[in-house]
mmCIF file of the N, C-alpha and C atoms, coordinates in Angstrom:
data_MODEL
# 
_entry.id   MODEL 
# 
loop_
_atom_site.group_PDB 
_atom_site.id 
_atom_site.type_symbol 
_atom_site.label_atom_id 
_atom_site.label_alt_id 
_atom_site.label_comp_id 
_atom_site.label_asym_id 
_atom_site.label_entity_id 
_atom_site.label_seq_id 
_atom_site.pdbx_PDB_ins_code 
_atom_site.Cartn_x 
_atom_site.Cartn_y 
_atom_site.Cartn_z 
_atom_site.occupancy 
_atom_site.B_iso_or_equiv 
_atom_site.pdbx_formal_charge 
_atom_site.auth_seq_id 
_atom_site.auth_comp_id 
_atom_site.auth_asym_id 
_atom_site.auth_atom_id 
_atom_site.pdbx_PDB_model_num 
ATOM 1   N N  . UNK A 1 1  ? 0.820   -1.195 0.000   1.00 0.00 ? 1  UNK A N  1 
ATOM 2   C CA . UNK A 1 1  ? 0.000   0.000  0.000   1.00 0.00 ? 1  UNK A CA 1 
ATOM 3   C C  . UNK A 1 1  ? 0.864   1.260  0.000   1.00 0.00 ? 1  UNK A C  1 
ATOM 4   N N  . UNK A 1 2  ? 1.889   1.281  0.845   1.00 0.00 ? 2  UNK A N  1 
ATOM 5   C CA . UNK A 1 2  ? 2.788   2.435  0.934   1.00 0.00 ? 2  UNK A CA 1 
ATOM 6   C C  . UNK A 1 2  ? 3.517   2.622  -0.398  1.00 0.00 ? 2  UNK A C  1 
ATOM 7   N N  . UNK A 1 3  ? 3.891   1.534  -1.029  1.00 0.00 ? 3  UNK A N  1 
ATOM 8   C CA . UNK A 1 3  ? 4.607   1.613  -2.313  1.00 0.00 ? 3  UNK A CA 1 
ATOM 9   C C  . UNK A 1 3  ? 3.717   2.222  -3.400  1.00 0.00 ? 3  UNK A C  1 
ATOM 10  N N  . UNK A 1 4  ? 2.437   1.880  -3.393  1.00 0.00 ? 4  UNK A N  1 
ATOM 11  C CA . UNK A 1 4  ? 1.509   2.459  -4.371  1.00 0.00 ? 4  UNK A CA 1 
ATOM 12  C C  . UNK A 1 4  ? 1.366   3.964  -4.170  1.00 0.00 ? 4  UNK A C  1 
ATOM 13  N N  . UNK A 1 5  ? 1.342   4.382  -2.923  1.00 0.00 ? 5  UNK A N  1 
ATOM 14  C CA . UNK A 1 5  ? 1.247   5.818  -2.623  1.00 0.00 ? 5  UNK A CA 1 
ATOM 15  C C  . UNK A 1 5  ? 2.516   6.524  -3.084  1.00 0.00 ? 5  UNK A C  1 
ATOM 16  N N  . UNK A 1 6  ? 3.669   5.923  -2.849  1.00 0.00 ? 6  UNK A N  1 
ATOM 17  C CA . UNK A 1 6  ? 4.934   6.530  -3.300  1.00 0.00 ? 6  UNK A CA 1 
ATOM 18  C C  . UNK A 1 6  ? 4.975   6.652  -4.817  1.00 0.00 ? 6  UNK A C  1 
ATOM 19  N N  . UNK A 1 7  ? 4.536   5.618  -5.523  1.00 0.00 ? 7  UNK A N  1 
ATOM 20  C CA . UNK A 1 7  ? 4.524   5.675  -6.998  1.00 0.00 ? 7  UNK A CA 1 
ATOM 21  C C  . UNK A 1 7  ? 3.568   6.761  -7.480  1.00 0.00 ? 7  UNK A C  1 
ATOM 22  N N  . UNK A 1 8  ? 2.411   6.846  -6.835  1.00 0.00 ? 8  UNK A N  1 
ATOM 23  C CA . UNK A 1 8  ? 1.441   7.873  -7.201  1.00 0.00 ? 8  UNK A CA 1 
ATOM 24  C C  . UNK A 1 8  ? 2.032   9.268  -7.009  1.00 0.00 ? 8  UNK A C  1 
ATOM 25  N N  . UNK A 1 9  ? 2.633   9.507  -5.847  1.00 0.00 ? 9  UNK A N  1 
ATOM 26  C CA . UNK A 1 9  ? 3.216   10.825 -5.573  1.00 0.00 ? 9  UNK A CA 1 
ATOM 27  C C  . UNK A 1 9  ? 4.373   11.129 -6.520  1.00 0.00 ? 9  UNK A C  1 
ATOM 28  N N  . UNK A 1 10 ? 5.155   10.129 -6.878  1.00 0.00 ? 10 UNK A N  1 
ATOM 29  C CA . UNK A 1 10 ? 6.238   10.335 -7.839  1.00 0.00 ? 10 UNK A CA 1 
ATOM 30  C C  . UNK A 1 10 ? 5.671   10.709 -9.200  1.00 0.00 ? 10 UNK A C  1 
ATOM 31  N N  . UNK A 1 11 ? 4.570   10.060 -9.594  1.00 0.00 ? 11 UNK A N  1 
ATOM 32  C CA . UNK A 1 11 ? 3.934   10.386 -10.873 1.00 0.00 ? 11 UNK A CA 1 
ATOM 33  C C  . UNK A 1 11 ? 3.364   11.799 -10.850 1.00 0.00 ? 11 UNK A C  1 
ATOM 34  N N  . UNK A 1 12 ? 2.781   12.174 -9.743  1.00 0.00 ? 12 UNK A N  1 
ATOM 35  C CA . UNK A 1 12 ? 2.239   13.533 -9.611  1.00 0.00 ? 12 UNK A CA 1 
ATOM 36  C C  . UNK A 1 12 ? 3.366   14.554 -9.708  1.00 0.00 ? 12 UNK A C  1 
ATOM 37  N N  . UNK A 1 13 ? 4.452   14.290 -9.026  1.00 0.00 ? 13 UNK A N  1 
ATOM 38  C CA . UNK A 1 13 ? 5.595   15.219 -9.068  1.00 0.00 ? 13 UNK A CA 1 
ATOM 39  C C  . UNK A 1 13 ? 6.140   15.349 -10.484 1.00 0.00 ? 13 UNK A C  1 
ATOM 40  N N  . UNK A 1 14 ? 6.262   14.233 -11.205 1.00 0.00 ? 14 UNK A N  1 
ATOM 41  C CA . UNK A 1 14 ? 6.764   14.273 -12.577 1.00 0.00 ? 14 UNK A CA 1 
ATOM 42  C C  . UNK A 1 14 ? 5.818   15.061 -13.474 1.00 0.00 ? 14 UNK A C  1 
ATOM 43  N N  . UNK A 1 15 ? 4.522   14.904 -13.259 1.00 0.00 ? 15 UNK A N  1 
ATOM 44  C CA . UNK A 1 15 ? 3.541   15.628 -14.078 1.00 0.00 ? 15 UNK A CA 1 
ATOM 45  C C  . UNK A 1 15 ? 3.595   17.124 -13.800 1.00 0.00 ? 15 UNK A C  1 
ATOM 46  N N  . UNK A 1 16 ? 3.742   17.503 -12.547 1.00 0.00 ? 16 UNK A N  1 
ATOM 47  C CA . UNK A 1 16 ? 3.804   18.922 -12.177 1.00 0.00 ? 16 UNK A CA 1 
ATOM 48  C C  . UNK A 1 16 ? 5.052   19.568 -12.776 1.00 0.00 ? 16 UNK A C  1 
ATOM 49  N N  . UNK A 1 17 ? 6.145   18.836 -12.856 1.00 0.00 ? 17 UNK A N  1 
ATOM 50  C CA . UNK A 1 17 ? 7.370   19.386 -13.433 1.00 0.00 ? 17 UNK A CA 1 
ATOM 51  C C  . UNK A 1 17 ? 7.234   19.628 -14.930 1.00 0.00 ? 17 UNK A C  1 
ATOM 52  N N  . UNK A 1 18 ? 6.318   18.918 -15.591 1.00 0.00 ? 18 UNK A N  1 
ATOM 53  C CA . UNK A 1 18 ? 6.119   19.101 -17.028 1.00 0.00 ? 18 UNK A CA 1 
ATOM 54  C C  . UNK A 1 18 ? 5.186   20.261 -17.361 1.00 0.00 ? 18 UNK A C  1 
ATOM 55  N N  . UNK A 1 19 ? 4.511   20.786 -16.348 1.00 0.00 ? 19 UNK A N  1 
ATOM 56  C CA . UNK A 1 19 ? 3.566   21.880 -16.565 1.00 0.00 ? 19 UNK A CA 1 
ATOM 57  C C  . UNK A 1 19 ? 4.322   23.137 -16.964 1.00 0.00 ? 19 UNK A C  1 
ATOM 58  N N  . UNK A 1 20 ? 3.773   23.856 -17.933 1.00 0.00 ? 20 UNK A N  1 
ATOM 59  C CA . UNK A 1 20 ? 4.359   25.123 -18.356 1.00 0.00 ? 20 UNK A CA 1 
ATOM 60  C C  . UNK A 1 20 ? 3.723   26.240 -17.527 1.00 0.00 ? 20 UNK A C  1 
ATOM 61  N N  . UNK A 1 21 ? 4.422   26.687 -16.487 1.00 0.00 ? 21 UNK A N  1 
ATOM 62  C CA . UNK A 1 21 ? 3.882   27.694 -15.584 1.00 0.00 ? 21 UNK A CA 1 
ATOM 63  C C  . UNK A 1 21 ? 4.065   29.093 -16.182 1.00 0.00 ? 21 UNK A C  1 
ATOM 64  N N  . UNK A 1 22 ? 3.065   29.976 -16.034 1.00 0.00 ? 22 UNK A N  1 
ATOM 65  C CA . UNK A 1 22 ? 3.200   31.339 -16.542 1.00 0.00 ? 22 UNK A CA 1 
ATOM 66  C C  . UNK A 1 22 ? 4.187   32.137 -15.684 1.00 0.00 ? 22 UNK A C  1 
ATOM 67  N N  . UNK A 1 23 ? 4.757   33.147 -16.308 1.00 0.00 ? 23 UNK A N  1 
ATOM 68  C CA . UNK A 1 23 ? 5.674   34.008 -15.561 1.00 0.00 ? 23 UNK A CA 1 
ATOM 69  C C  . UNK A 1 23 ? 4.874   34.950 -14.657 1.00 0.00 ? 23 UNK A C  1 
ATOM 70  N N  . UNK A 1 24 ? 5.560   35.578 -13.738 1.00 0.00 ? 24 UNK A N  1 
ATOM 71  C CA . UNK A 1 24 ? 4.902   36.513 -12.819 1.00 0.00 ? 24 UNK A CA 1 
ATOM 72  C C  . UNK A 1 24 ? 4.261   37.661 -13.601 1.00 0.00 ? 24 UNK A C  1 
ATOM 73  N N  . UNK A 1 25 ? 4.963   38.132 -14.617 1.00 0.00 ? 25 UNK A N  1 
ATOM 74  C CA . UNK A 1 25 ? 4.435   39.235 -15.431 1.00 0.00 ? 25 UNK A CA 1 
ATOM 75  C C  . UNK A 1 25 ? 3.159   38.819 -16.168 1.00 0.00 ? 25 UNK A C  1 
ATOM 76  N N  . UNK A 1 26 ? 3.144   37.601 -16.691 1.00 0.00 ? 26 UNK A N  1 
ATOM 77  C CA . UNK A 1 26 ? 1.944   37.108 -17.381 1.00 0.00 ? 26 UNK A CA 1 
ATOM 78  C C  . UNK A 1 26 ? 0.762   37.004 -16.419 1.00 0.00 ? 26 UNK A C  1 
ATOM 79  N N  . UNK A 1 27 ? 1.014   36.516 -15.219 1.00 0.00 ? 27 UNK A N  1 
ATOM 80  C CA . UNK A 1 27 ? -0.058  36.385 -14.228 1.00 0.00 ? 27 UNK A CA 1 
ATOM 81  C C  . UNK A 1 27 ? -0.632  37.758 -13.883 1.00 0.00 ? 27 UNK A C  1 
ATOM 82  N N  . UNK A 1 28 ? 0.238   38.732 -13.663 1.00 0.00 ? 28 UNK A N  1 
ATOM 83  C CA . UNK A 1 28 ? -0.218  40.086 -13.332 1.00 0.00 ? 28 UNK A CA 1 
ATOM 84  C C  . UNK A 1 28 ? -0.987  40.687 -14.500 1.00 0.00 ? 28 UNK A C  1 
ATOM 85  N N  . UNK A 1 29 ? -0.474  40.536 -15.710 1.00 0.00 ? 29 UNK A N  1 
ATOM 86  C CA . UNK A 1 29 ? -1.129  41.092 -16.896 1.00 0.00 ? 29 UNK A CA 1 
ATOM 87  C C  . UNK A 1 29 ? -2.520  40.498 -17.091 1.00 0.00 ? 29 UNK A C  1 
ATOM 88  N N  . UNK A 1 30 ? -2.616  39.174 -17.027 1.00 0.00 ? 30 UNK A N  1 
ATOM 89  C CA . UNK A 1 30 ? -3.908  38.528 -17.241 1.00 0.00 ? 30 UNK A CA 1 
ATOM 90  C C  . UNK A 1 30 ? -4.886  38.824 -16.102 1.00 0.00 ? 30 UNK A C  1 
ATOM 91  N N  . UNK A 1 31 ? -4.382  38.961 -14.891 1.00 0.00 ? 31 UNK A N  1 
ATOM 92  C CA . UNK A 1 31 ? -5.248  39.303 -13.764 1.00 0.00 ? 31 UNK A CA 1 
ATOM 93  C C  . UNK A 1 31 ? -5.832  40.698 -13.951 1.00 0.00 ? 31 UNK A C  1 
ATOM 94  N N  . UNK A 1 32 ? -4.983  41.653 -14.332 1.00 0.00 ? 32 UNK A N  1 
ATOM 95  C CA . UNK A 1 32 ? -5.473  43.015 -14.570 1.00 0.00 ? 32 UNK A CA 1 
ATOM 96  C C  . UNK A 1 32 ? -6.473  43.046 -15.728 1.00 0.00 ? 32 UNK A C  1 
ATOM 97  N N  . UNK A 1 33 ? -6.198  42.287 -16.771 1.00 0.00 ? 33 UNK A N  1 
ATOM 98  C CA . UNK A 1 33 ? -7.117  42.222 -17.906 1.00 0.00 ? 33 UNK A CA 1 
ATOM 99  C C  . UNK A 1 33 ? -8.479  41.683 -17.480 1.00 0.00 ? 33 UNK A C  1 
ATOM 100 N N  . UNK A 1 34 ? -8.488  40.644 -16.676 1.00 0.00 ? 34 UNK A N  1 
ATOM 101 C CA . UNK A 1 34 ? -9.746  40.067 -16.213 1.00 0.00 ? 34 UNK A CA 1 
ATOM 102 C C  . UNK A 1 34 ? -10.500 41.051 -15.327 1.00 0.00 ? 34 UNK A C  1 
ATOM 103 N N  . UNK A 1 35 ? -9.782  41.723 -14.426 1.00 0.00 ? 35 UNK A N  1 
ATOM 104 C CA . UNK A 1 35 ? -10.439 42.700 -13.552 1.00 0.00 ? 35 UNK A CA 1 
ATOM 105 C C  . UNK A 1 35 ? -11.054 43.824 -14.382 1.00 0.00 ? 35 UNK A C  1 
ATOM 106 N N  . UNK A 1 36 ? -10.323 44.331 -15.364 1.00 0.00 ? 36 UNK A N  1 
ATOM 107 C CA . UNK A 1 36 ? -10.860 45.390 -16.225 1.00 0.00 ? 36 UNK A CA 1 
ATOM 108 C C  . UNK A 1 36 ? -12.071 44.920 -17.017 1.00 0.00 ? 36 UNK A C  1 
ATOM 109 N N  . UNK A 1 37 ? -12.027 43.695 -17.512 1.00 0.00 ? 37 UNK A N  1 
ATOM 110 C CA . UNK A 1 37 ? -13.163 43.161 -18.268 1.00 0.00 ? 37 UNK A CA 1 
ATOM 111 C C  . UNK A 1 37 ? -14.387 42.987 -17.370 1.00 0.00 ? 37 UNK A C  1 
ATOM 112 N N  . UNK A 1 38 ? -14.191 42.554 -16.137 1.00 0.00 ? 38 UNK A N  1 
ATOM 113 C CA . UNK A 1 38 ? -15.302 42.399 -15.201 1.00 0.00 ? 38 UNK A CA 1 
ATOM 114 C C  . UNK A 1 38 ? -15.916 43.759 -14.880 1.00 0.00 ? 38 UNK A C  1 
ATOM 115 N N  . UNK A 1 39 ? -15.080 44.763 -14.662 1.00 0.00 ? 39 UNK A N  1 
ATOM 116 C CA . UNK A 1 39 ? -15.580 46.115 -14.382 1.00 0.00 ? 39 UNK A CA 1 
ATOM 117 C C  . UNK A 1 39 ? -16.352 46.646 -15.592 1.00 0.00 ? 39 UNK A C  1 
ATOM 118 N N  . UNK A 1 40 ? -15.797 46.486 -16.792 1.00 0.00 ? 40 UNK A N  1 
ATOM 119 C CA . UNK A 1 40 ? -16.463 46.964 -18.008 1.00 0.00 ? 40 UNK A CA 1 
ATOM 120 C C  . UNK A 1 40 ? -17.801 46.258 -18.202 1.00 0.00 ? 40 UNK A C  1 
ATOM 121 N N  . UNK A 1 41 ? -17.828 44.957 -18.006 1.00 0.00 ? 41 UNK A N  1 
ATOM 122 C CA . UNK A 1 41 ? -19.076 44.210 -18.157 1.00 0.00 ? 41 UNK A CA 1 
ATOM 123 C C  . UNK A 1 41 ? -20.090 44.632 -17.103 1.00 0.00 ? 41 UNK A C  1 
ATOM 124 N N  . UNK A 1 42 ? -19.632 44.862 -15.887 1.00 0.00 ? 42 UNK A N  1 
ATOM 125 C CA . UNK A 1 42 ? -20.531 45.322 -14.830 1.00 0.00 ? 42 UNK A CA 1 
ATOM 126 C C  . UNK A 1 42 ? -21.139 46.677 -15.147 1.00 0.00 ? 42 UNK A C  1 
ATOM 127 N N  . UNK A 1 43 ? -20.312 47.597 -15.654 1.00 0.00 ? 43 UNK A N  1 
ATOM 128 C CA . UNK A 1 43 ? -20.828 48.919 -16.035 1.00 0.00 ? 43 UNK A CA 1 
ATOM 129 C C  . UNK A 1 43 ? -21.821 48.804 -17.185 1.00 0.00 ? 43 UNK A C  1 
ATOM 130 N N  . UNK A 1 44 ? -21.508 47.984 -18.174 1.00 0.00 ? 44 UNK A N  1 
ATOM 131 C CA . UNK A 1 44 ? -22.406 47.789 -19.310 1.00 0.00 ? 44 UNK A CA 1 
ATOM 132 C C  . UNK A 1 44 ? -23.746 47.218 -18.851 1.00 0.00 ? 44 UNK A C  1 
ATOM 133 N N  . UNK A 1 45 ? -23.714 46.177 -18.038 1.00 0.00 ? 45 UNK A N  1 
ATOM 134 C CA . UNK A 1 45 ? -24.954 45.568 -17.563 1.00 0.00 ? 45 UNK A CA 1 
ATOM 135 C C  . UNK A 1 45 ? -25.741 46.527 -16.676 1.00 0.00 ? 45 UNK A C  1 
ATOM 136 N N  . UNK A 1 46 ? -25.045 47.325 -15.875 1.00 0.00 ? 46 UNK A N  1 
ATOM 137 C CA . UNK A 1 46 ? -25.722 48.335 -15.061 1.00 0.00 ? 46 UNK A CA 1 
ATOM 138 C C  . UNK A 1 46 ? -26.418 49.372 -15.918 1.00 0.00 ? 46 UNK A C  1 
ATOM 139 N N  . UNK A 1 47 ? -25.773 49.791 -16.990 1.00 0.00 ? 47 UNK A N  1 
ATOM 140 C CA . UNK A 1 47 ? -26.375 50.755 -17.909 1.00 0.00 ? 47 UNK A CA 1 
ATOM 141 C C  . UNK A 1 47 ? -27.591 50.161 -18.615 1.00 0.00 ? 47 UNK A C  1 
ATOM 142 N N  . UNK A 1 48 ? -27.462 48.945 -19.100 1.00 0.00 ? 48 UNK A N  1 
ATOM 143 C CA . UNK A 1 48 ? -28.597 48.281 -19.756 1.00 0.00 ? 48 UNK A CA 1 
ATOM 144 C C  . UNK A 1 48 ? -29.751 48.131 -18.778 1.00 0.00 ? 48 UNK A C  1 
ATOM 145 N N  . UNK A 1 49 ? -29.458 47.751 -17.550 1.00 0.00 ? 49 UNK A N  1 
ATOM 146 C CA . UNK A 1 49 ? -30.495 47.603 -16.530 1.00 0.00 ? 49 UNK A CA 1 
ATOM 147 C C  . UNK A 1 49 ? -31.203 48.930 -16.281 1.00 0.00 ? 49 UNK A C  1 
ATOM 148 N N  . UNK A 1 50 ? -30.448 50.014 -16.168 1.00 0.00 ? 50 UNK A N  1 
ATOM 149 C CA . UNK A 1 50 ? -31.041 51.327 -15.917 1.00 0.00 ? 50 UNK A CA 1 
ATOM 150 C C  . UNK A 1 50 ? -31.925 51.764 -17.082 1.00 0.00 ? 50 UNK A C  1 
ATOM 151 N N  . UNK A 1 51 ? -31.469 51.527 -18.298 1.00 0.00 ? 51 UNK A N  1 
ATOM 152 C CA . UNK A 1 51 ? -32.265 51.898 -19.478 1.00 0.00 ? 51 UNK A CA 1 
ATOM 153 C C  . UNK A 1 51 ? -33.550 51.081 -19.533 1.00 0.00 ? 51 UNK A C  1 
ATOM 154 N N  . UNK A 1 52 ? -33.444 49.787 -19.333 1.00 0.00 ? 52 UNK A N  1 
ATOM 155 C CA . UNK A 1 52 ? -34.643 48.945 -19.362 1.00 0.00 ? 52 UNK A CA 1 
ATOM 156 C C  . UNK A 1 52 ? -35.600 49.296 -18.226 1.00 0.00 ? 52 UNK A C  1 
ATOM 157 N N  . UNK A 1 53 ? -35.064 49.655 -17.084 1.00 0.00 ? 53 UNK A N  1 
ATOM 158 C CA . UNK A 1 53 ? -35.898 50.066 -15.957 1.00 0.00 ? 53 UNK A CA 1 
ATOM 159 C C  . UNK A 1 53 ? -36.685 51.329 -16.301 1.00 0.00 ? 53 UNK A C  1 
ATOM 160 N N  . UNK A 1 54 ? -36.041 52.286 -16.943 1.00 0.00 ? 54 UNK A N  1 
ATOM 161 C CA . UNK A 1 54 ? -36.729 53.513 -17.356 1.00 0.00 ? 54 UNK A CA 1 
ATOM 162 C C  . UNK A 1 54 ? -37.806 53.214 -18.405 1.00 0.00 ? 54 UNK A C  1 
ATOM 163 N N  . UNK A 1 55 ? -37.502 52.340 -19.336 1.00 0.00 ? 55 UNK A N  1 
ATOM 164 C CA . UNK A 1 55 ? -38.483 51.967 -20.356 1.00 0.00 ? 55 UNK A CA 1 
ATOM 165 C C  . UNK A 1 55 ? -39.701 51.325 -19.704 1.00 0.00 ? 55 UNK A C  1 
ATOM 166 N N  . UNK A 1 56 ? -39.469 50.412 -18.759 1.00 0.00 ? 56 UNK A N  1 
ATOM 167 C CA . UNK A 1 56 ? -40.593 49.768 -18.086 1.00 0.00 ? 56 UNK A CA 1 
ATOM 168 C C  . UNK A 1 56 ? -41.406 50.765 -17.270 1.00 0.00 ? 56 UNK A C  1 
ATOM 169 N N  . UNK A 1 57 ? -40.733 51.729 -16.640 1.00 0.00 ? 57 UNK A N  1 
ATOM 170 C CA . UNK A 1 57 ? -41.472 52.744 -15.881 1.00 0.00 ? 57 UNK A CA 1 
ATOM 171 C C  . UNK A 1 57 ? -42.369 53.566 -16.803 1.00 0.00 ? 57 UNK A C  1 
ATOM 172 N N  . UNK A 1 58 ? -41.880 53.881 -17.997 1.00 0.00 ? 58 UNK A N  1 
ATOM 173 C CA . UNK A 1 58 ? -42.694 54.635 -18.954 1.00 0.00 ? 58 UNK A CA 1 
ATOM 174 C C  . UNK A 1 58 ? -43.876 53.815 -19.441 1.00 0.00 ? 58 UNK A C  1 
ATOM 175 N N  . UNK A 1 59 ? -43.674 52.522 -19.649 1.00 0.00 ? 59 UNK A N  1 
ATOM 176 C CA . UNK A 1 59 ? -44.748 51.667 -20.147 1.00 0.00 ? 59 UNK A CA 1 
ATOM 177 C C  . UNK A 1 59 ? -45.780 51.354 -19.062 1.00 0.00 ? 59 UNK A C  1 
ATOM 178 N N  . UNK A 1 60 ? -45.358 51.164 -17.849 1.00 0.00 ? 60 UNK A N  1 
ATOM 179 C CA . UNK A 1 60 ? -46.263 50.744 -16.777 1.00 0.00 ? 60 UNK A CA 1 
ATOM 180 C C  . UNK A 1 60 ? -46.970 51.938 -16.141 1.00 0.00 ? 60 UNK A C  1 
ATOM 181 N N  . UNK A 1 61 ? -46.273 52.998 -15.920 1.00 0.00 ? 61 UNK A N  1 
ATOM 182 C CA . UNK A 1 61 ? -47.000 54.049 -15.225 1.00 0.00 ? 61 UNK A CA 1 
ATOM 183 C C  . UNK A 1 61 ? -46.287 55.313 -15.191 1.00 0.00 ? 61 UNK A C  1 
# 
């Protein structure tokens, strides 16, 4: 049982070493890009919501 666990952990370690990890600069760049996209999408959806809310207010009462 212990030998199977050791083989498994060795395989996991070998697989992790083959992973192509991003550089620190890439991580920061992509993180900032995602944050900006989330903010832009939030502003867009907020604007659409406000416009639709005004349209419904005009139609309902």
